[in-house]
Structure formats: structure tokens, C-alpha cells
C-alpha positions as CSV (number, residue, x, y, z in Angstrom):
1,X,-172.6,-38.3,69.6
2,X,-171.2,-38.2,66.0
3,X,-170.9,-40.8,63.3
4,X,-168.1,-40.4,60.9
5,X,-168.4,-41.9,57.4
6,X,-165.8,-42.2,54.7
7,X,-164.8,-44.4,51.7
8,X,-161.9,-46.6,50.7
9,X,-161.4,-47.9,47.1
10,X,-158.9,-48.6,44.4
11,X,-156.3,-49.6,47.0
12,X,-153.7,-50.4,44.4
13,X,-153.3,-46.6,43.8
14,X,-154.1,-45.3,47.2
15,X,-151.7,-45.6,50.1
16,X,-154.1,-45.9,53.0
17,X,-152.9,-45.7,56.6
18,X,-155.9,-46.5,58.7
19,X,-154.0,-46.3,62.0
20,X,-153.1,-42.6,61.3
21,X,-156.7,-41.8,60.4
22,X,-158.4,-43.7,63.2
23,X,-156.1,-42.3,65.9
24,X,-157.2,-38.8,65.0
25,X,-160.9,-39.4,64.1
26,X,-161.6,-41.3,67.3
27,X,-160.7,-38.2,69.3
28,X,-163.8,-36.6,68.0
29,X,-166.3,-39.3,66.9
30,X,-168.1,-42.3,68.4
31,X,-168.5,-44.4,65.2
32,X,-166.7,-44.8,61.9
33,X,-168.4,-46.4,58.8
34,X,-166.3,-47.1,55.7
35,X,-167.9,-47.6,52.3
36,X,-166.1,-49.6,49.7
37,X,-166.6,-51.6,46.5
38,X,-167.9,-55.1,46.9
39,X,-164.9,-56.4,45.0
40,X,-162.6,-54.8,47.6
41,X,-164.6,-55.5,50.7
42,X,-162.4,-58.3,52.1
43,X,-159.2,-56.4,51.4
44,X,-160.5,-53.2,53.1
45,X,-161.9,-55.1,56.0
46,X,-158.7,-57.0,56.6
47,X,-156.7,-53.7,56.7
48,X,-159.3,-52.2,59.1
49,X,-159.3,-55.2,61.4
50,X,-155.5,-55.1,61.6
51,X,-155.5,-51.5,62.8
52,X,-154.4,-51.1,66.4
53,X,-157.4,-48.9,66.9
54,X,-160.0,-51.3,65.6
55,X,-163.0,-51.8,67.7
56,X,-165.8,-53.8,66.3
57,X,-168.4,-51.8,68.2
58,X,-167.1,-48.5,66.7
59,X,-165.7,-49.3,63.3
60,X,-167.5,-51.0,60.4
61,X,-167.2,-51.6,56.6
62,X,-170.0,-51.7,54.1
63,X,-169.9,-52.4,50.4
64,X,-171.8,-51.9,47.2
65,X,-171.7,-53.6,43.7
66,X,-170.4,-50.7,41.7
67,X,-168.1,-50.3,38.7
68,X,-166.0,-47.2,38.9
69,X,-165.6,-47.0,35.1
70,X,-169.2,-47.8,34.1
71,X,-171.2,-46.0,36.8
72,X,-170.5,-42.2,36.8
73,X,-172.3,-41.8,40.1
74,X,-170.2,-44.4,42.0
75,X,-168.4,-41.9,44.3
76,X,-171.6,-40.4,45.7
77,X,-173.2,-43.8,46.0
78,X,-170.3,-45.1,48.1
79,X,-170.4,-42.1,50.4
80,X,-174.2,-42.5,50.7
81,X,-173.9,-46.2,51.5
82,X,-171.6,-45.3,54.4
83,X,-173.9,-42.6,55.5
84,X,-177.0,-44.9,55.4
85,X,-175.2,-47.4,57.6
86,X,-174.3,-44.8,60.3
87,X,-176.3,-44.7,63.5
88,X,-175.9,-41.5,65.5
89,X,-178.0,-38.4,65.0
90,X,-175.2,-36.3,63.7
91,X,-172.9,-37.4,60.8
92,X,-169.4,-36.1,59.7
93,X,-168.1,-36.9,56.2
94,X,-164.3,-37.0,56.1
95,X,-162.1,-38.6,53.5
96,X,-159.1,-40.9,54.3
97,X,-156.7,-38.1,53.4
98,X,-158.3,-35.7,55.8
99,X,-157.7,-35.1,59.6
100,X,-160.0,-33.4,62.1
101,X,-158.6,-30.4,64.0
102,X,-159.7,-27.8,66.5
103,X,-161.4,-27.8,69.9
104,X,-163.2,-31.1,70.6
105,X,-165.8,-29.2,72.6
106,X,-166.4,-27.0,69.5
107,X,-167.5,-30.0,67.5
108,X,-169.7,-31.2,70.4
109,X,-171.4,-27.7,70.5
110,X,-172.1,-27.8,66.8
111,X,-173.4,-31.3,67.1
112,X,-175.9,-30.1,69.8
113,X,-176.9,-27.2,67.6
114,X,-177.7,-29.6,64.7
115,X,-179.7,-31.9,67.0
116,X,-181.7,-28.9,68.3
117,X,-182.7,-27.8,64.8
118,X,-186.1,-29.2,63.7
119,X,-185.1,-29.8,60.0
120,X,-182.3,-31.5,58.2
121,X,-179.3,-29.1,58.3
122,X,-175.6,-28.8,58.1
123,X,-172.7,-26.7,59.4
124,X,-170.1,-25.5,56.9
125,X,-166.6,-26.2,58.3
126,X,-163.4,-24.9,56.8
127,X,-160.7,-27.1,55.4
128,X,-157.0,-26.3,55.0
129,X,-155.2,-27.7,52.0
130,X,-151.7,-28.5,53.3
131,X,-149.1,-28.1,50.5
132,X,-145.7,-29.9,50.2
133,X,-145.1,-29.8,54.0
134,X,-146.8,-29.4,57.3
135,X,-146.1,-25.6,57.4
136,X,-147.5,-24.4,54.1
137,X,-150.9,-24.4,52.5
138,X,-152.5,-24.1,49.1
139,X,-155.9,-22.6,50.1
140,X,-158.8,-22.7,52.5
141,X,-162.3,-23.7,51.5
142,X,-165.6,-24.8,53.0
143,X,-167.7,-28.0,52.8
144,X,-170.9,-29.4,54.3
145,X,-168.9,-31.7,56.6
146,X,-171.1,-31.9,59.7
147,X,-174.9,-32.5,59.3
148,X,-178.1,-34.2,60.4
149,X,-178.0,-37.9,59.6
150,X,-181.7,-38.5,58.9
151,X,-183.2,-36.9,55.9
152,X,-179.8,-36.4,54.2
153,X,-178.1,-38.1,51.3
154,X,-174.9,-37.9,49.3
155,X,-175.3,-37.6,45.6
156,X,-175.5,-35.2,42.6
157,X,-177.3,-31.9,43.3
158,X,-180.4,-31.6,41.1
159,X,-179.3,-28.5,39.1
160,X,-176.3,-30.5,37.8
161,X,-178.4,-33.4,36.4
162,X,-179.1,-33.6,32.6
163,X,-182.0,-35.1,30.8
164,X,-179.8,-37.8,29.2
165,X,-178.9,-39.2,32.7
166,X,-175.5,-37.6,32.9
167,X,-174.5,-34.7,35.0
168,X,-172.5,-31.5,34.6
169,X,-169.1,-32.1,36.2
170,X,-168.6,-28.3,36.5
171,X,-171.5,-28.3,38.9
172,X,-171.3,-31.6,40.8
173,X,-168.8,-34.3,41.9
174,X,-171.8,-36.6,42.7
175,X,-171.1,-36.2,46.4
176,X,-173.1,-33.2,47.4
177,X,-175.2,-33.2,50.7
178,X,-178.8,-33.3,49.4
179,X,-182.3,-34.1,50.4
180,X,-184.5,-36.6,48.7
181,X,-185.3,-34.2,45.8
182,X,-181.7,-33.4,45.2
183,X,-181.7,-30.0,46.9
184,X,-178.7,-28.9,48.9
185,X,-179.2,-29.3,52.6
186,X,-179.3,-25.8,54.2
187,X,-176.4,-24.7,56.4
188,X,-177.3,-23.2,59.8
189,X,-173.8,-21.9,60.4
190,X,-170.4,-21.2,58.7
191,X,-167.5,-21.6,61.1
192,X,-164.7,-19.1,60.7
193,X,-161.2,-20.4,60.2
194,X,-159.0,-20.1,63.3
195,X,-156.4,-21.9,65.5
196,X,-158.9,-23.7,67.8
197,X,-162.0,-23.5,65.6
198,X,-163.4,-26.8,64.2
199,X,-161.7,-27.5,60.9
200,X,-160.5,-30.2,58.6
201,X,-156.9,-30.6,57.4
202,X,-156.5,-32.1,53.9
203,X,-153.3,-34.0,53.2
204,X,-153.8,-34.7,49.5
205,X,-151.2,-32.2,48.4
206,X,-148.4,-33.0,50.9
207,X,-146.6,-35.3,48.5
208,X,-146.8,-33.8,45.0
209,X,-145.1,-36.8,43.4
210,X,-147.7,-39.1,44.9
211,X,-150.5,-36.7,44.0
212,X,-149.4,-36.5,40.4
213,X,-149.0,-40.3,40.1
214,X,-152.5,-40.8,41.6
215,X,-153.9,-38.3,39.1
216,X,-152.2,-40.0,36.3
217,X,-153.2,-43.5,37.2
218,X,-156.8,-42.8,38.4
219,X,-158.4,-39.3,38.7
220,X,-157.5,-38.0,35.2
221,X,-159.3,-40.8,33.5
222,X,-162.3,-40.5,35.9
223,X,-162.7,-36.7,35.2
224,X,-162.0,-37.0,31.5
225,X,-164.9,-39.5,31.2
226,X,-167.2,-37.4,33.2
227,X,-166.5,-34.3,31.1
228,X,-166.7,-36.4,27.8
229,X,-170.2,-37.8,28.7
230,X,-171.4,-34.4,29.8
231,X,-170.3,-32.6,26.6
232,X,-171.0,-35.6,24.3
233,X,-167.5,-35.6,22.8
234,X,-164.0,-36.6,23.8
235,X,-162.7,-34.2,26.4
236,X,-159.4,-34.4,28.3
237,X,-159.4,-33.2,31.9
238,X,-156.4,-31.0,31.5
239,X,-156.9,-29.4,34.9
240,X,-155.9,-32.7,36.6
241,X,-152.1,-32.4,36.8
242,X,-150.1,-35.6,36.2
243,X,-146.5,-34.3,36.6
244,X,-145.2,-33.0,39.9
245,X,-143.3,-30.3,38.0
246,X,-146.6,-28.8,37.0
247,X,-147.5,-27.9,40.5
248,X,-146.5,-24.4,41.8
249,X,-144.0,-24.3,44.7
250,X,-145.3,-23.7,48.2
251,X,-145.2,-20.0,49.3
252,X,-147.8,-19.4,52.0
253,X,-147.4,-20.4,55.6
254,X,-150.4,-21.1,57.7
255,X,-148.8,-20.4,61.1
256,X,-151.0,-22.7,63.0
257,X,-149.7,-24.3,66.2
258,X,-148.2,-27.8,65.8
259,X,-149.2,-30.6,65.9
260,X,-152.1,-29.7,63.6
261,X,-154.4,-32.4,64.9
262,X,-154.7,-34.6,68.1
263,X,-154.2,-38.3,68.2
264,X,-155.0,-41.1,70.7
């Protein structure tokens, strides 16, 4: 059995569709835990409860007193809060703009492999960045999505931490899968990308106007502050694009069979 954990925050800038996410995720997992800010707890919970897929025994919301603009580690802390309130032996960290794809039995097999391993471990699963439409993609990467629940945390990796209490944003986003000493949890397998192989589909670049607007209103300030604190001077995160015209046009087709993910 697999527990999925995710986060929901800053709802005024994020267009969240819980129905769309839940209808996919519940094909693969037995529990969903959503971490949010204490100030947004009621708002998030109201949206979750209104979902046609809501089940109080499977879906829950937890919150923490955090200030996005004062606590540079808020992102990892929210993910870790959701992880710590999950219950099954195997956990899957997925964001609200991500969908699970591939053979369901494949995820079950990987889950069994994790359970049979006698130390905290993970499996590196590929993700596909959809780009502008459902047929094109930007790139393919890997993350520690699936892992042992006990003995794992979400937070900054130890080699990114600085003596002044800050971290190097070129080495961490504060959400790495780590042990209690801040070491990366070892991966026992890396899944090749393929039509039916377990994978994650990222939707964050489907609508470039929305992406640019979200970067402008939220992420650029977050990353500029992180870089400024790390370098002890004012630094602008110029790599966070805020105008849709700055994005390159889609050119690469993924040729995966449609639909890209199952739903209930």
C-alpha cells in the first residue's frame, strides 16, 4: 500500500483542481495527505471536502504555522509535515501539477521491493515535462518520488547548508529526500523511461501564460530571496521567466499513447 503526500499553498496564485488530481492519484495510492499553511488550512480543506472523490478515510489535510517570506525552509517543512502524517510503509511525493502514469502493477512491484529492503531507500522515477500541449515535452528528468516512509524526511541536503543558517539554492530546493543527518536517501533502482513504465507527468509548462504569471507573482520573489540570502547581496533570479514570450516554442514530440494517465 502506498501513501501519497503533497502540498497546497498560496491558492490566490495557484489554480488547483483537486478533482483532476485525485481521480488520477487514487488509481495508484491508498492514502493522500496534503500539507498546507495554517493560515490556509480551512480554505484548502473546504476545497478538498467538496471534491467528488473525497473520502475521509483516504484523504486528509495537515497544516503548519509557517511564513513563506520569513522562513526560507518553508517548502521542505510543508512536504515533511505531509510525509510525517502519512501511514503506509511506502510513500510517494507528488505535486498538485503532477500526474502518475504507467503500469499500476509496476508501482506495486516497486513498492514491494522497497518494503523488502532492510534500510530506508528510494526508487528514482522519471518525470516528463509536458510543454505547451499534451503532445510535446520539454525534457525528462528523475526524482526520488517513491520511498520508504519511516526513517526519511523532506528538507535541505546537508552539503547545501551554510554556517550562517542559510543554504545554497544551487544545491538544494529544501525538499530533498534525506535521513536524520541530512544525507540523501539511497536509491535502489532507477526506472527507465518507457510507455508503460512507472513515471510522473508534470503539467507545469502546459500553459506558458499561466506559468509566466505564476513566476512573476510568486516564484521569482521566492528564488531571488533565496539567492540573495545565500550570496549576502541583492540577487535577481533571472532564470525564472516572467513573460510567456521568453519561453522557447515546443519542438519535441513524446509519442506516448494517449491518454497519458488513467483516471477513476
